[in-house]
Structure formats: C-alpha cells, structure tokens
C-alpha positions as CSV (number, residue, x, y, z in Angstrom):
1,X,51.5,109.0,78.2
2,X,54.7,108.7,76.2
3,X,55.8,111.1,73.5
4,X,55.2,110.1,69.9
5,X,58.2,109.6,67.7
6,X,56.6,111.4,64.8
7,X,54.7,114.3,66.2
8,X,52.4,116.1,63.9
9,X,51.3,119.7,63.7
10,X,47.5,119.6,63.4
11,X,45.3,122.5,62.4
12,X,41.7,122.3,63.6
13,X,38.8,124.5,62.8
14,X,35.5,124.7,64.7
15,X,33.7,122.6,65.7
16,X,36.5,120.0,65.4
17,X,38.8,122.3,67.3
18,X,36.7,121.7,70.4
19,X,36.9,117.9,70.3
20,X,38.4,116.4,73.5
21,X,40.4,113.9,71.4
22,X,42.6,116.8,70.4
23,X,43.8,117.2,74.0
24,X,44.7,113.6,74.0
25,X,46.8,114.1,70.8
26,X,48.5,117.1,72.5
27,X,49.3,114.9,75.5
28,X,51.0,112.5,73.1
29,X,53.3,115.2,71.8
30,X,51.4,116.5,68.8
31,X,51.0,120.3,68.3
32,X,47.3,121.3,67.9
33,X,46.6,124.8,66.4
34,X,43.0,125.8,66.8
35,X,41.8,128.4,64.3
36,X,38.6,130.3,64.3
37,X,38.2,130.6,60.5
38,X,34.6,129.3,60.4
39,X,33.4,131.3,57.3
40,X,35.3,129.0,54.9
41,X,33.2,126.6,52.9
42,X,36.1,124.7,51.4
43,X,39.7,124.3,52.6
44,X,42.2,123.1,50.0
45,X,45.6,121.8,50.6
46,X,47.9,118.8,50.0
47,X,47.7,117.7,53.6
48,X,44.0,118.1,54.2
49,X,41.7,115.4,55.8
50,X,38.0,115.9,56.0
51,X,36.9,115.5,59.6
52,X,33.3,116.2,60.7
53,X,31.3,114.7,63.5
54,X,30.2,111.6,61.6
55,X,33.8,110.8,60.7
56,X,35.1,111.2,64.2
57,X,35.5,107.4,64.6
58,X,38.2,107.7,61.8
59,X,40.2,110.3,63.6
60,X,42.8,107.8,64.8
61,X,43.1,106.4,61.3
62,X,43.6,109.9,59.9
63,X,46.4,110.5,62.4
64,X,48.0,107.2,61.6
65,X,47.9,108.0,57.8
66,X,49.3,111.5,58.4
67,X,52.2,110.1,60.4
68,X,52.9,107.6,57.6
69,X,52.8,110.4,55.0
70,X,55.1,112.5,57.1
71,X,57.6,109.7,57.2
72,X,57.4,109.3,53.4
73,X,58.6,112.9,52.9
C-alpha cells in the first residue's frame, strides 16, 4: 500500500486498540499508539472521536474527517 500524504497519530484504548483495522492504518503510514488506560469513563479533548464496536463502520469516515481537520490547522 502507498503512504498517505497526511499521516495521523492515532491513540487507541482497549478494546478499539485491538481492532485489525488499526494495522491497516499503520500500513498506510499512520502512527497508532495503543494505550492500556481502561479505567477511564470519559476521555475529553479537542481531537477526540467516539469509537466503539457499533460505530466501527464509521472508522473510515472518522479518519477522513481527522485528516481534513489536520489540514485545516
């Protein structure tokens, strides 16, 4: 696979950190940081996307929107 022109740094917590799709994103040139901070009930930040199993079909859209937001900075 080719390298992406706007690589992202993606932080993933369990169980999302175990998704095989993240390996695909790494192969595209994104950096995936897997953290084991599972005791948090809420994660706040200006670059947060909610991603749970039922939202997995929207992972590609979240990545697309994050790349667009990165370009707008």
